[in-house]
BADREN-147133 format. One record per atom (N, C-alpha, C): residue number from 1; residue in three letters; x, y negated, z. Coordinates in steps of 0.2 Angstrom, whole numbers, plus 5000, padded with zeros to 4 digits. Layout:
# residues N
PT/NUM/ALA/X/Y/Z
...
END
This chain:
# residues 65
PT/1/MET/5182/5084/4957
PT/1/MET/5181/5081/4963
PT/1/MET/5173/5079/4964
PT/2/GLU/5170/5081/4969
PT/2/GLU/5163/5080/4970
PT/2/GLU/5162/5075/4975
PT/3/MET/5157/5071/4973
PT/3/MET/5155/5065/4977
PT/3/MET/5148/5065/4979
PT/4/ILE/5146/5063/4985
PT/4/ILE/5139/5063/4987
PT/4/ILE/5138/5056/4989
PT/5/ARG/5133/5053/4987
PT/5/ARG/5131/5046/4989
PT/5/ARG/5124/5046/4992
PT/6/LYS/5123/5044/4998
PT/6/LYS/5116/5044/5001
PT/6/LYS/5115/5038/5005
PT/7/ARG/5109/5036/5005
PT/7/ARG/5108/5030/5010
PT/7/ARG/5104/5033/5016
PT/8/GLU/5107/5031/5022
PT/8/GLU/5105/5033/5028
PT/8/GLU/5103/5028/5033
PT/9/GLN/5099/5029/5037
PT/9/GLN/5097/5024/5042
PT/9/GLN/5102/5024/5048
PT/10/VAL/5104/5019/5051
PT/10/VAL/5108/5019/5057
PT/10/VAL/5103/5019/5063
PT/11/ILE/5103/5024/5067
PT/11/ILE/5099/5024/5073
PT/11/ILE/5103/5025/5079
PT/12/ASP/5102/5020/5084
PT/12/ASP/5107/5020/5090
PT/12/ASP/5114/5019/5088
PT/13/ASN/5116/5015/5083
PT/13/ASN/5123/5014/5081
PT/13/ASN/5126/5021/5079
PT/14/LYS/5122/5025/5076
PT/14/LYS/5125/5032/5074
PT/14/LYS/5122/5034/5067
PT/15/ILE/5125/5037/5063
PT/15/ILE/5123/5040/5057
PT/15/ILE/5125/5047/5057
PT/16/THR/5120/5051/5055
PT/16/THR/5121/5059/5055
PT/16/THR/5120/5061/5047
PT/17/ILE/5125/5064/5045
PT/17/ILE/5124/5066/5038
PT/17/ILE/5124/5074/5038
PT/18/GLN/5119/5077/5034
PT/18/GLN/5119/5084/5033
PT/18/GLN/5122/5086/5027
PT/19/MET/5128/5089/5027
PT/19/MET/5131/5091/5021
PT/19/MET/5128/5097/5017
PT/20/PRO/5127/5097/5010
PT/20/PRO/5124/5102/5007
PT/20/PRO/5128/5109/5008
PT/21/GLU/5125/5114/5008
PT/21/GLU/5128/5121/5009
PT/21/GLU/5134/5122/5003
PT/22/GLU/5133/5120/4997
PT/22/GLU/5138/5121/4992
PT/22/GLU/5144/5116/4992
PT/23/PHE/5144/5111/4997
PT/23/PHE/5149/5107/4998
PT/23/PHE/5155/5111/5002
PT/24/LYS/5160/5112/4999
PT/24/LYS/5165/5117/5002
PT/24/LYS/5171/5113/5005
PT/25/GLU/5172/5107/5004
PT/25/GLU/5178/5103/5007
PT/25/GLU/5177/5102/5014
PT/26/LYS/5182/5102/5018
PT/26/LYS/5182/5102/5025
PT/26/LYS/5184/5095/5028
PT/27/GLU/5187/5091/5023
PT/27/GLU/5189/5084/5025
PT/27/GLU/5187/5079/5020
PT/28/VAL/5184/5074/5022
PT/28/VAL/5181/5069/5017
PT/28/VAL/5183/5062/5020
PT/29/ASP/5182/5057/5015
PT/29/ASP/5183/5050/5017
PT/29/ASP/5176/5047/5018
PT/30/VAL/5175/5043/5022
PT/30/VAL/5169/5040/5024
PT/30/VAL/5169/5032/5023
PT/31/ILE/5165/5030/5018
PT/31/ILE/5165/5022/5017
PT/31/ILE/5158/5020/5019
PT/32/ILE/5158/5015/5023
PT/32/ILE/5152/5012/5026
PT/32/ILE/5151/5005/5023
PT/33/MET/5145/5004/5019
PT/33/MET/5144/4998/5016
PT/33/MET/5137/4996/5018
PT/34/PRO/5136/4990/5021
PT/34/PRO/5129/4988/5022
PT/34/PRO/5125/4986/5016
PT/35/VAL/5118/4988/5017
PT/35/VAL/5114/4987/5011
PT/35/VAL/5110/4980/5013
PT/36/ARG/5111/4976/5008
PT/36/ARG/5108/4969/5008
PT/36/ARG/5101/4969/5005
PT/37/ARG/5096/4968/5008
PT/37/ARG/5090/4968/5005
PT/37/ARG/5088/4961/5003
PT/38/LYS/5086/4960/4997
PT/38/LYS/5084/4954/4994
PT/38/LYS/5077/4952/4996
PT/39/LYS/5077/4946/4998
PT/39/LYS/5070/4943/4999
PT/39/LYS/5067/4940/4993
PT/40/ARG/5062/4943/4991
PT/40/ARG/5058/4941/4985
PT/40/ARG/5052/4938/4987
PT/41/GLU/5050/4933/4983
PT/41/GLU/5043/4930/4984
PT/41/GLU/5038/4935/4982
PT/42/PHE/5039/4939/4977
PT/42/PHE/5034/4943/4974
PT/42/PHE/5035/4950/4976
PT/43/LYS/5030/4954/4977
PT/43/LYS/5031/4961/4979
PT/43/LYS/5033/4965/4973
PT/44/SER/5031/4963/4967
PT/44/SER/5034/4966/4961
PT/44/SER/5033/4961/4955
PT/45/LEU/5039/4961/4951
PT/45/LEU/5039/4957/4946
PT/45/LEU/5034/4959/4940
PT/46/ASP/5031/4965/4941
PT/46/ASP/5026/4968/4936
PT/46/ASP/5020/4964/4937
PT/47/LEU/5019/4961/4942
PT/47/LEU/5012/4957/4944
PT/47/LEU/5012/4951/4939
PT/48/ILE/5017/4949/4937
PT/48/ILE/5018/4942/4933
PT/48/ILE/5016/4944/4926
PT/49/SER/5012/4940/4923
PT/49/SER/5010/4941/4915
PT/49/SER/5009/4934/4912
PT/50/ILE/5011/4934/4906
PT/50/ILE/5010/4928/4902
PT/50/ILE/5005/4930/4896
PT/51/LYS/5000/4926/4895
PT/51/LYS/4996/4927/4889
PT/51/LYS/4998/4923/4884
PT/52/THR/5001/4927/4878
PT/52/THR/5004/4924/4873
PT/52/THR/4999/4924/4866
PT/53/LYS/4993/4927/4867
PT/53/LYS/4989/4927/4861
PT/53/LYS/4987/4920/4859
PT/54/GLY/4988/4919/4853
PT/54/GLY/4986/4912/4850
PT/54/GLY/4991/4907/4850
PT/55/MET/4997/4909/4854
PT/55/MET/5003/4904/4854
PT/55/MET/5007/4904/4848
PT/56/LYS/5009/4899/4845
PT/56/LYS/5013/4899/4840
PT/56/LYS/5020/4896/4842
PT/57/LEU/5026/4899/4839
PT/57/LEU/5032/4898/4841
PT/57/LEU/5036/4895/4834
PT/58/ASN/5037/4888/4835
PT/58/ASN/5041/4885/4830
PT/58/ASN/5048/4884/4832
PT/59/ARG/5052/4889/4829
PT/59/ARG/5059/4889/4831
PT/59/ARG/5063/4883/4830
PT/60/ASP/5062/4879/4824
PT/60/ASP/5065/4873/4822
PT/60/ASP/5064/4868/4828
PT/61/GLU/5057/4867/4830
PT/61/GLU/5055/4863/4835
PT/61/GLU/5059/4865/4842
PT/62/LEU/5059/4871/4843
PT/62/LEU/5062/4873/4849
PT/62/LEU/5070/4871/4850
PT/63/HIS/5073/4872/4844
PT/63/HIS/5080/4871/4844
PT/63/HIS/5082/4864/4843
PT/64/SER/5077/4859/4841
PT/64/SER/5079/4852/4840
PT/64/SER/5079/4849/4847
PT/65/ARG/5077/4852/4852
PT/65/ARG/5076/4848/4859
PT/65/ARG/5083/4849/4862
END
């Protein structure tokens, strides 16, 4: 069984899907699921950095709390 998953934009309450030439089936199931966009404070989490140079980790002290 071959499956195609694509994300398409709804335009005027319609979705148009172009099937690949090699897809030979003539009857398919269509499942529509909305995409929920997450609202994040940061554009990218890669922008966050922590400078750890010179920091000492005392595991016994950490676990005693």
